[in-house]
C-alpha positions as CSV (number, residue, x, y, z in Angstrom):
1,M,1.6,-15.2,7.5
2,T,2.1,-18.0,9.7
3,L,0.9,-18.0,13.2
4,K,2.9,-19.7,16.2
5,L,1.1,-20.7,19.5
6,L,2.1,-19.0,22.5
7,S,0.6,-19.7,26.0
8,V,0.2,-17.1,28.3
9,K,-1.3,-17.1,32.1
10,F,-3.7,-14.2,32.7
11,P,-5.0,-13.1,36.2
12,E,-8.9,-14.5,36.2
13,E,-10.0,-10.8,36.3
14,M,-8.5,-9.7,33.3
15,L,-9.3,-12.8,31.2
16,S,-13.0,-12.0,32.3
17,K,-12.7,-8.7,30.9
18,L,-11.1,-10.4,27.8
19,N,-14.2,-12.8,27.3
20,L,-16.4,-9.5,27.8
21,L,-14.7,-7.9,24.7
22,V,-15.3,-10.9,22.7
23,L,-19.0,-11.4,23.9
24,D,-19.7,-7.7,23.1
25,G,-18.5,-8.5,19.8
26,K,-15.6,-5.9,19.5
27,Y,-13.4,-8.8,18.7
28,P,-14.2,-12.3,16.8
29,S,-11.8,-14.3,19.5
30,R,-9.7,-13.8,22.6
31,S,-6.8,-14.7,20.4
32,E,-7.6,-11.8,18.0
33,A,-8.1,-9.6,20.9
34,I,-4.7,-10.3,22.1
35,R,-3.1,-10.3,18.8
36,V,-4.1,-6.4,18.3
37,A,-3.2,-5.6,21.8
38,I,0.4,-6.9,21.0
39,R,0.6,-5.1,17.6
40,D,-0.5,-2.0,19.4
41,L,2.1,-2.3,22.2
42,I,4.9,-3.2,19.4
43,L,3.7,0.2,17.5
44,E,3.9,2.1,20.7
45,E,7.2,0.9,22.0
46,L,9.1,0.4,18.9
47,G,7.8,3.5,17.0
48,S,9.8,3.5,13.5
49,Y,11.2,-0.2,14.5
50,A,7.7,-1.5,14.4
51,K,7.5,-2.4,10.8
52,K,10.9,-4.1,10.7
53,A,10.0,-5.9,14.0
54,T,6.8,-7.3,12.6
55,E,8.5,-8.5,9.4
56,E,11.4,-10.2,11.0
57,P,10.7,-13.0,13.6
58,V,13.0,-12.4,16.6
59,K,14.7,-15.3,18.3
60,I,14.7,-15.0,21.8
61,Q,17.6,-17.1,21.9
62,H,19.6,-14.6,19.8
63,L,18.6,-11.6,22.6
64,V,19.3,-13.9,25.7
65,P,22.2,-16.4,25.8
66,N,21.6,-19.6,27.6
67,V,17.6,-19.4,27.4
68,T,16.3,-23.2,27.9
69,S,12.9,-24.2,27.0
């Protein structure tokens, strides 16, 4: 699996709580905690479609026409 960089802005309070999870040893890094959270969100939201969604990358440009970087 190739990992891609994604920049995300978080409210300070949320970032502080994320840091606590890492400091408590629940996750090895903030990146891993965020990956787990997003994986769980995908499983919850997409249900039976989750396996396909995690196997095939989704290009946002195909979902939303005229998206600019």
